[in-house]
ZALOMI-706433 format. One record per residue (C-alpha): x negated, y negated, z negated; residue in three letters. Coordinates in steps of 0.5 Angstrom, whole numbers, plus 2048, in hexadecimal, padded with zeros to 3 digits. Layout:
REM residues N
XYZAla
...
This chain:
REM residues 1024
75C75D71AMet
76175971FLeu
76575F720Lys
766760718Arg
768759717Ile
76D75971CCys
77075F719Leu
77075D712Leu
774756715Leu
77975A719Ser
77A75F713Leu
77B75970FGly
780756713Cys
78475C714Leu
78475D70DLeu
78775670CGly
78C758711Val
78E75E70EAsn
78F75B707Leu
79575770ALeu
79975E70AAla
79E75F705Gln
79E766703Gly
7A2769709Ser
79F76C70FSer
7A1770715Val
79E777718Ser
7A077B71EGly
79D77D725Thr
79D77B72CVal
79E77F732Ser
79F77F73AAsp
7A778073BAla
7A6784741Gln
7A078973EThr
7A1788737Asp
79A787737Glu
797784731Leu
79477D733Leu
78D77B730Leu
78C77372FGly
79377072FVal
79376972DAla
798768727Ile
799761725Leu
79E75E720Glu
7A2759724Gln
7A0751722Gly
79A75371EThr
79375671FSer
79475C71BAsn
793762720Gly
790769721Thr
78F76E726Ile
790776727Thr
78B77B725Asp
789781729Leu
78F785727Asp
79477F729Gly
79577D722Asn
79577671FTyr
797773718Thr
79876C717Leu
799768710Ala
79E763712Leu
79F75B70FThr
7A775C710Asp
7AA763710Glu
7AF760715Asn
7AA75E71AAla
7AA760721Val
7A4764724Leu
7A176372BVal
79E76972EPhe
79A768734Ser
79676D739Tyr
79376C73FLeu
79776F745Gly
79D76F740Tyr
7A376B73FVal
7A2767739Thr
7A7768733Gln
7AA76472EGlu
7AD768728Ile
7B0765722Ser
7AE76971BVal
7B4767717Ala
7B176B711Gly
7AF771714Gln
7A9775712Lys
7A8779718Gln
7A877771FLeu
7A777B725Asp
7A677872CIle
7A777B733Ala
7A4776738Leu
7A677673FGlu
7A1775745Glu
7A176F748Asp
7A377174FVal
79E76D754Ala
79C76874EAsn
7A276474FLeu
7A175F74AAsp
79A75E74BGlu
79975774CVal
794755752Val
79174E752Val
79374B759Val
790744759Gly
79473E755Tyr
798743752Gly
79974B750Val
79E750753Gln
7A0757751Lys
79C75C755Lys
7A375F758Lys
7A575875BGlu
79E75675EVal
79F756766Thr
798754768Gly
792758768Ala
78F758761Ile
78A75D75EThr
78975D756Lys
78375F752Val
78575F74BAsn
78175F744Ala
781766743Ser
77E76774AAsp
778764748Leu
777767741Glu
77176A740Asp
76E768747Lys
767765747Gln
76875F74BLeu
76375A74CGly
768755750Arg
76F755751Val
76F756758Glu
76D75D757Asp
77375E753Ala
77775E75ALeu
77276375DLys
775769760Gly
77B76875CArg
77F764760Thr
781765768Ser
78076076DGly
77A75D768Val
77375E76AArg
76E75D765Val
76775E767Thr
76175D762Ala
75C757765Asn
75675B761Ser
75575F75BGly
752759757Gln
755757751Pro
75A751751Gly
75A752759Ala
76175075CAla
765755760Ser
768754767Glu
770754766Val
77475476DArg
77B75576CVal
77E758772Arg
778757776Gly
774751779Val
77974C77AThr
77474777DThr
76D746780Ile
76C74077BAsn
76D741773Asp
771748771Asn
77174876AAsn
777748766Pro
77A743762Leu
77974575ATyr
77F742756Val
77E74374EVal
78374274AAsp
78673D74FGly
77F739750Val
77C73A756Ile
77473C755Ile
770737759Ala
76973B758Gly
768742757Gly
76C747753Ile
76674A74FGlu
768746749Tyr
76E74B748Leu
76E751743Asn
772757745Gln
77475873EAsn
77875273EAsp
77C754744Ile
783756743Glu
78475774BSer
782755752Ile
787754757Glu
78575475FVal
789750763Leu
78875376ALys
78D75176FAsp
78F74A771Ala
79674A76EAla
79374B767Ser
78C746768Ala
79074176BAla
79173D765Ile
78A73B765Tyr
78A73976CGly
78473676FThr
77F73A76BArg
78374176BAla
781744772Ala
77C74876FAla
78074B76AGly
782749763Val
77F74C75CIle
78374B756Leu
78074C74FVal
78474C749Thr
78074C742Thr
78375073CLys
78874C737Asn
789750731Gly
791750732Arg
795756730Asn
78F75972CLys
78E75A725Pro
788757722Phe
78275B725Glu
77B75B725Val
77775E72AArg
77075F72CTyr
76E762733Glu
766763734Gly
761768737Tyr
75A768738Tyr
75676C73EGly
75076D743Ser
75076C74AGln
74C76F74FTyr
74B76F757Pro
74F77475ATrp
74B775760Lys
744774763Lys
74277376ALeu
73D77976DAsn
73777576FLeu
730777772Leu
72B77876DAsn
72477676EAla
72177C772Asn
72777C776Glu
727774777Tyr
720775779Ala
72177A77EIle
727776782Leu
723770781Ser
71D773785Asn
72277678AGlu
72576F78BAla
71E76C78CAla
71C771791Ala
722770795Ala
720769796Ala
71976A798Gly
717767791Gln
71276978CGlu
71476E787Leu
71576B780Pro
71477177CPhe
70E77677DSer
71077B778Asn
71877B777Pro
718781772Asp
71477D76DGln
71A77976BTyr
71F77E768Gly
72677C766Glu
723775764Gly
72876F761Thr
72F770760Asp
732769760Trp
73976B75FGln
73776F759Asp
733768756Leu
739763758Ile
73F768755Phe
74176774EAsn
74376E74BLys
74776D745Gly
749766746Ala
74E764740Pro
755762741Ile
75A76073BGln
76075D73ASer
76475B733His
76B758733Asn
76F75672CLeu
77675472DSer
77B752728Phe
78375172ASer
789750727Asn
79174E728Ser
79774C725Thr
79E74A727Glu
79B743728Thr
79474472ASer
78E74872CSer
78774772DTyr
78174B730Phe
77A74A72EMet
77374D731Ser
76C74D730Phe
768751736Gly
760752737Tyr
75E75573EPhe
75675773FAsp
75475B745Gln
74D75C747Ser
74B75D74FGly
748764751Ile
74375F755Val
73F75B751Ser
74275B74AAsp
73F754748Ala
74175174FGln
748754750Ser
74C75374AArg
753750749Phe
75674E742Gln
75D74C740Arg
76074973AAla
767747739Asn
76D745735Ile
774744736Arg
77A742732Phe
781742735Asn
788741731Phe
78F73F732Thr
79473C72EGln
79B73B72EAsp
79F73572BIle
7A673772AGly
7AA73A730Lys
7A8735735Phe
7A0733735Leu
79A737736Lys
793735736Phe
78C738736Gly
785739739Ser
78073E73CAsn
77973B73BIle
77373F73CAla
76B73D73CTyr
76674173FThr
75E74073FArg
75B744745Thr
753745745Thr
74F74974AGly
74974A74EArg
74974D755Ser
74475075BVal
74574F762Ala
74A754765Glu
74C75776CAsn
747753770Thr
741755774Glu
73D74E772Phe
73A75176BGly
73F754767Ser
73C759762Pro
73F75F765Leu
73D75D76CIle
73675D76AArg
736763767Ala
73976776DIle
734763772Asn
72D76276ELeu
72876876FAsp
72776D76APro
72076D76BIle
71F766767Thr
71F76875FPro
72376475ALeu
71D762757Ile
71676175BGlu
710764757Thr
70C76675DAsp
70676175CSer
704761763Ser
70B75F765Val
70B759760Leu
705757763Ala
70975676AGlu
70B74F76CThr
71274F76AArg
710750763Tyr
70A74D762Ala
70C746765Asn
712746760Asn
70F74875ALys
713743756Glu
71A744759Leu
71A74B759Leu
72074E755Val
71F75374FArg
72275774BAsp
723757743Glu
71C75B743Asn
719756748Asp
71975B74DGly
719758754Ile
71F75A759Tyr
71D75D75FGly
71E759766Ile
71F75D76CSer
71A75C772Pro
71F75F777Tyr
72675C776Val
727754775Thr
72C74F775Ser
73174F770Glu
73075776FIle
72B757769Leu
72A75A762Asn
73175A75FPro
72F75B758Val
72A755759Ala
73075175CAla
735752756Leu
730750751Gln
72F749755Val
736748756Leu
739744750Gln
740742751Gln
74774174DGlu
74D73E74DGly
75473E749Gly
75B73A749Ala
75F738743Asp
767739745Lys
76D737742Val
774739745Val
77A737742Gly
781735743Asn
78673273EPhe
78E732740Phe
79573173DAla
79B73373FGlu
7A273073EVal
7A973373EGlu
7AE72D73DPro
7B4731740Ile
7B5738741Lys
7B273B747Asn
7AE735749Val
7A6735747Arg
7A172F748Phe
79A731747Arg
79472D748Ser
78D730748Ser
78672C748Ile
780731749Gly
77872F74AAla
77273374CAsp
76C72F749Leu
76573274BAla
75E73074APhe
75873474DTrp
75173474DLys
74B737751Asn
744737751Lys
73E73A753Gly
73673A752Phe
73173C757Thr
72A73D753Pro
72373D757Val
72274375BHis
720747760Tyr
72474D763Leu
72174D76AAsn
71F74876FAla
726746771Ala
72974676AAsn
724742765Asn
72473B761Ala
71E73775EThr
72373375AVal
729735756Asn
730732758Ser
737731754Phe
73E730757Asn
74472F753Ser
74B72D754Asn
75172B750Lys
75872A752Gly
75F72A74FAsn
76672A752Gly
76D729750Leu
77372C754Asn
77A72A750Trp
78172C753Ile
788729750Trp
78E72E752Asp
79572C750Asn
79B730752Thr
7A2730751Leu
7A6736751Ser
7AE738751Tyr
7B073F750Ser
7B7740750Pro
7BB747750Thr
7C2748753Phe
7C574F752Gly
7C0753756Lys
7BD74D759His
7B674B757Arg
7B3744759Ile
7AC741758Ser
7AA73B75AAla
7A4737759Met
7A173175CIle
79A72E759Gly
79472975BThr
78D72B75ASer
78772675AAla
78072875AAsn
77972575ALys
77272875BAsn
76C72475AGlu
765725758Gly
75D723759Glu
756726758Gln
750723758Val
749726757Gly
74272675AGly
73B72975BThr
734727758Ile
72D72B758Asn
72772B754Asp
72A72B74DLeu
72572C747Pro
729733745Val
72973A747Asn
73073D747Asp
73773B748Ile
73973A740Glu
734734740Asp
735731747Ala
73972A747Ser
73B72574CLeu
738720747Thr
731722749Tyr
73371E750Ser
72E718752Asn
72D715759Ala
72871A75BAsp
72C72075AAsn
73371F75CIle
735724762Ile
73C721762Gly
74271F75EPhe
74971F761Gly
75172275FGly
758722762Phe
75F720760Glu
765723762Tyr
76D721762Leu
773725764Thr
77A723763Thr
781727764Leu
788724763Ile
78E72A764Ser
79572A764Tyr
798731763Leu
79F735762Gly
7A173C762Arg
7A873F762Val
7AA746760Thr
7B174A761Tyr
7B275075EAsn
7B975475ETyr
7BA75A759Asn
7B275B75ASer
7B475E761Lys
7B3759766Tyr
7AD754765Leu
7AB74E768Phe
7A5749767Ser
7A374276BAla
79D73E769Leu
79B73776CTyr
79573376BArg
79272D76DIle
78B72B76CAsp
78772576DGly
78072576ESer
77B71F770Pro
777725774Arg
77B72477APhe
77C71F77FGly
78171977FSer
78671D783Asn
78672377FAsn
785721778Arg
78B725775Phe
78C72D776Gly
792731776His
792738774Phe
79973C774Pro
79B743772Ser
7A1748772Leu
7A174E76FSer
7A775476ELeu
7A875A76AGly
7AD75F76ATrp
7AD764764Val
7B076A768Val
7B176E762Thr
7B676975FGlu
7BB76B764Glu
7C0770763Pro
7BF774769Phe
7B7775767Met
7B877B763Asn
7B377F765Ile
7B0784760Gly
7A878375EGly
7A877B761Ile
7A977775AAsn
7A777075DPhe
7A676D764Leu
7A5766766Lys
7A476476DIle
7A175D76EArg
79F758774Ala
79C752774Ser
79974C778Trp
795746776Gly
790741778Ile
789740774Asn
78473B775Gly
77C73A774Ser
779733773Asp
772735772Arg
76E731776Ile
76972B775Arg
76C725772Asp
76D71F777Phe
76C72477DGly
772720781Tyr
76E71A781Ile
768718784Ser
76371777EThr
75C71377FIle
75671677EGly
74E71477EGly
748716781Ala
74A714788Arg
74470F789Asn
74370B790Tyr
73E707793Thr
7406FF795Phe
73C6FA799Gly
7366F979DIle
7326FC797Asp
736702796Glu
73770178FAsp
73A70778BLeu
740705787Val
743709782Gln
74B70A785Gly
75170D783Arg
757710788Ser
75D714788Pro
75C71B786Asn
76271E78AGln
76871C78EIle
76E71B78AGlu
77572078AAsn
77B71C787Pro
77F723789Asp
77B727784Leu
77F72C780Arg
77F73277BTrp
77E73977EGlu
78573C77EGlu
78674477DThr
78D74777EThr
78E74E77BGln
79475377CIle
795758777Asn
79975E777Leu
799763771Gly
79D76776CPhe
79C769765Asp
79E770762Ala
79E77575DLys
7A077C75EIle
7A1782759Phe
7A077D753Arg
79977F754Asn
79677C75AIle
79677575CSer
794772763Leu
79376C766Thr
79276A76EPhe
791764772Asp
790762779Trp
78D75B77BPhe
78B757780Gln
78775177FLys
78574C784Ser
781746783Thr
781740787Asp
77D739788Gly
77773C785Met
772736784Leu
76C736788Leu
76773178BAsp
76972F792Leu
76472F797Val
76372879BVal
75E7267A1Pro
75772479EGly
75871D7A2Tyr
75D71B79CVal
75871A798Gly
75A71D791Asn
75E72478FLeu
765726791Gly
76A72678CPro
76D72B788Ile
77372E78BGly
77973378AAsn
77773878FIle
77674078EAla
77B74578CGlu
77B74C788Met
77F751787Glu
780757782Asn
78475D782Thr
78576277CGly
788767778Ile
788768771Glu
78A76E76CLeu
78A76F765Glu
78C775761Leu
78C77775AGly
78E77D756Tyr
78F77E74FLeu
79278474BLys
791787745Ser
79178F743Phe
79179073CGly
78B78D739Pro
78878C740Trp
789785743Lys
78778474BLeu
78677E74EAsn
78477D755Leu
78477775AGly
781775760Gly
781770766Asn
77F76F76DVal
77F769772Ser
77E769779Tyr
77C76277CIle
77B761784Gln
77775A785Asn
77775678CGlu
77575078EIle
77A74D793Val
777746795Phe
771742794Leu
77273C798Gly
77273B7A0Phe
76B73A7A0Asp
76974079BLys
76974779CGlu
765749796Glu
761746790Leu
75A74878DGly
75A74C787Gly
75474E782Gln
74D74F784Thr
747752781Phe
740751780Gly
73B74B782Pro
73D74C789Gln
74574B788Ala
74775178BLeu
74E75178CGln
752757789Ile
759755789Thr
75E75278DGlu
76574F78DThr
76974F794Ser
770750797Leu
773756796Gly
76F759791Glu
76E75978ASer
76B754786Phe
764754785Gly
76375B788Tyr
75B75E789Leu
75875C78FTyr
75275E793Gly
750763799Tyr
75276A79AGln
74D76F79AThr
74D77679EAsp
74877A79BGly
74077A79CVal
73C77A7A2Phe
7397817A2Gln
7347807A8Asn
73277A7ADGln
73777D7B2Ser
73D77C7AEGlu
73A7747ADVal
73A7747B5Asn
7417777B6Ala
7447717B1His
74476C7B7Ser
7497687BBAsn
74B7697C2Ala
7457667C5Glu
74076A7C1Gly
73E7657BCVal
73D7677B5Leu
7427657B0Leu
73D7667AAGln
7367647ADPro
7337647A7Asn
73576B7A5Ala
7317727A4Gln
7337797A2Ala
73577979BGly
73977279CAsp
74077179BPhe
7447717A1Arg
74976B7A1Phe
75076B7A5Val
7517667AAAsp
7587647A7Ile
75B7607ADAsp
7587647B2Gly
75475E7B6Asn
74E7627B7Gly
74A75D7B2Glu
74975E7AALeu
74A7587A7Asn
74E7547A1Ala
7557557A5Asp
75475D7A3Asp
75575C79CArg
75B75F79AThr
760761794Asn
75C76678FLeu
76276678AGly
766763785Asn
76376077FSer
76A75F77CIle
76D766779Pro
77476877CAsn
77576C777Trp
77576B76FThr
77776F76ATyr
777771762Gly
77977775EPhe
77A778757Ser
77B77E752Ile
77D77E74BGly
77E784747Leu
78078473FAsp
78078A73ATrp
782788733Arg
77C784731Asn
778784737Phe
77878173DAsp
775781744Phe
77577C74AAsn
77277C750Leu
772776755Phe
76F77575CGly
76F771762Gln
76C771769Gly
76D76E770Val
76D771777Ala
76C76E77FGly
76676A77EAsn
75F76A780Lys
75976777CIle
753764780Phe
74D76677CLys
74876077CAla
743762777Ile
73D76377BHis
73975D77DArg
73775E784Phe
733758785Asp
72E75B780Leu
72B760784Pro
72876477EPhe
72E76377AAla
73076A776Asn
73676E779Arg
73A773776Thr
73977B777Thr
73D77B77DGlu
737779781Ala
73477F780Leu
739782785Glu
73677D78BArg
73577F792Trp
72E782792Thr
72F785799Gly
73478879EGlu
73978C79BGly
73878A794Ser
73E785792Thr
743781796Asn
74577D790Glu
73F77978DTyr
73A776792Pro
732776792Arg
72E77178DLeu
72A76C791Ile
72876578DVal
72A760792Asp
730764794Asp
73076279BPro
73776579DAsn
73B762797Gly
73C768794Asn
73D76578DPhe
73D75D78FSer
74475E793Arg
74A75E78FSer
74D765791Ser
75176B78FAsp
74B76E78CPhe
74C76A786Phe
75376B785Val
756770780Glu
75D77377EAsp
75F76E778Gly
764773775Asp
76477576EPhe
768778768Val
765776761Arg
76777875AIle
767772757Lys
769774750Asn
76977B74CLeu
76B77A745Gln
76D77F73FIle
77077C739Gly
77377F732Tyr
77877B72EThr
77677C726Leu
77C77E722Pro
77F77971EArg
77C77A717Phe
77E773714Phe
78476F714Asp
781769717Tyr
77E76D71DMet
78276C723Lys
77D770728Lys
776771729Ile
77377472FArg
76C776731Leu
76A777738Tyr
76477973CVal
764776743Ser
76077774AAla
76077274FAsn
75E773757Asn
75C77A755Ile
75D77D75CLeu
75D779763Thr
75F77E769Leu
75D77A76FThr
75877B776Lys
755774775Tyr
74E775773Ser
74D76E770Gly
74D76C769Phe
75476B769Asp
75A76C76EPro
75E76676AGlu
75C76076EIle
75F75A770Val
75E758777Gly
75C75E77AGly
75475D77AVal
750760775Asp
74975C773Arg
74776076DGly
74E75F769Ile
74D75F762Tyr
751765760Pro
75676675BGln
75476A755Ala
755771752Lys
75777074BSer
759774745Phe
75D77173FIle
75F772738Phe
76576E736Gly
76A76D730Val
77176A730Asn
774769729Ala
77B766728Thr
77D764721Phe
């Protein structure tokens, strides 16, 4: 019904526009000037009106005119826009020239725009056309595989989950997230509020020269998002929607019940224990916990309706969007929904004043399950829980056992009153995942308004003043309810509990810039100075109570609190400010010699009194070689050489880190009676010299177009971060913590390459694209008192599995190196030092032989070593587009190489946890294997309880992210511009050696990651 109403509205509006015609019309064809190929979808607009049309499949058009002497504007992606006077003609055939290197394409550079040809920094752009028909839950995914130097890694496949974005690698040991700026507004919170269908372009400022305009927040890169405004378009109504189903693309091969019983008996016997299973053959396949928690056919849908129009003096864009995705793990508890409204407009008043606004409201709601954690996520439970325990326990003799009989009122039941099974073999956080998901009740959401209002005044020619004030206003809430339940001895509750918290934040920014852009013959100069003021503040309050007179989250409320059931109430506040002064000068001689200089000064209260203001300069040069008379080489249509240098900063440290704040809970005894007095004392030593982290970057590159069809971009960069913020170590007798200091240094060196090919062959049109990046990361300095930093740990024992140390890549995988499996006792005895002392005295035949790395004749923690980089050296992406008449085919893929993954999915502290079928190849006798050790309950040699290369696998992968086939319907009525139907498959193929759920993992450690879904989707895009 909604679609029909929108169609009728659009037809009515277009009919109203058409009635303005006064009987005259013009027809013709539009073709390629070089190939004579007729062009489909060329936009033709009567200048100064909203009256327009597009060419059909055969390149023909007909347009009823409001003025027989009108000027028509012909525009088409990849071609030079032409303005042609009709002058009473009835037939007007146009041949468009290809826009070599898209020279007139505009690129957003921060507080301004530049033509792509004249950009001297390293900036990558993603256009709206690159995002059309892509099923993206979040904006970050629009960059995945499409831009060199930008690595986007999914944190998980859970709906609404953010992706990790790294621009030119890891910049610091602290916060590496880039700065997001949407329509000039710096986004303080998440970017999930943004609808991809509203985006006009995304620019990534990769080098320091481009990003320096954002100063102390730009070290990790800057991502500029510009939303649509309707300018230069006739009245248009557009619907974009799709619906599909999602499936897990992979299951792990786990032991079935029979195999589990056999191997458990073997492990118990090796330890001299009683066999737990008298007849393993009776169990058969057992319970497949993966099948029970995976949600096959989880729905996903998106709908977006937009209206846009423009005249000579005004334009607007309005949209309504809705997105709903269920998870492939528990549909009820893993879901994300987003509804949004946007209204953008601009208005010119005369020739000297323009004003406008961009404003969006978004509501997001969601539920989520624990993910990528060994402490009780559904997936880690499904992997480790024994397959002998049934989903529903029906055996009366088992139900009479203590764990059931003593907890009858607390047992969790299904909708048919069946009692969920409780394992007698695996305990702790590893329990029935289906029952746990039924107990789980939580939800959260946010309301977010992001917008700006701006005005531009041009009092005299070439002088322009712009003032813009923007805000990011957010309200969020989260709540959870835990009913009475018994899942196992370690996870139960005899009274219910409820927690709730609410918060709000306001981040506003006020920018004022004055620019002067004169032209003197072949010399063009543009100068800009400005100020920026930013304030970010907010608060959150919440509490937890128990023993409520309700049974579910919908009825729960903190108003049920009383003096006896309050567990705790609390909250926090935050406030940060920034004052900035900025300037930029660009010089252009005949579009041949290019120069740009930036300077920004940031004042932040986060830094010490001696370094309150930070200074961030940059310089960049460009030379368009093909503009030189001597550069007349056949086949090279465009060549620009670029070089840049600049300094960026990072202020992402805790507030008041430079001073010594006072903390409580420091109790002391006084007097003869030793009375205990509650006291307070300084938390740390102050550091008035504390300053921002400073990242210096050099960039060399070139842009080229060859044989008119091949585009090429290459960059080499070196990025060094100095003064990374770390806690200084002080002697214990000082009495409190050391200060934060500017200590560590890190360096990234890399190359980036982007290639494109666009060619038409009669009715065929081929579009190929690809990019590849290589980055080498190295820790240069960690302070005079440090050679390494701790890293990630695993399990209740906090087993260290990553490390950061001098001369190595950040966060590499860390542990012992194995050298095969001892095949007999003689080999165990031979693994000794010069004095004949055994290096592994607890080892027996079938255990791992660990390498004495330092050669000191003793196997200890010092023998742990680098087991592989957790960060890929190589990232790449590729796309294939093929059009034939009404049909189109698109394939997009991406991948990484040069990294390892630590497969931490087995709870080694639980001796009877299930395993993958790799355990079937364990050592069972001399010569049986040299890869997988024997199984023994207490693991005396630490085969599984040591971090080692046994758990490390290759993380390389190539994934077909999207495969799509579309068909554009013939135009069967005048007001129809385009209707395209398509089918799409996402994540349908992943080539990898990694044996876990998903090789795309942040941080290189897999703790049972929530995998990305495979999906099949049907969609429609309609424009009227």
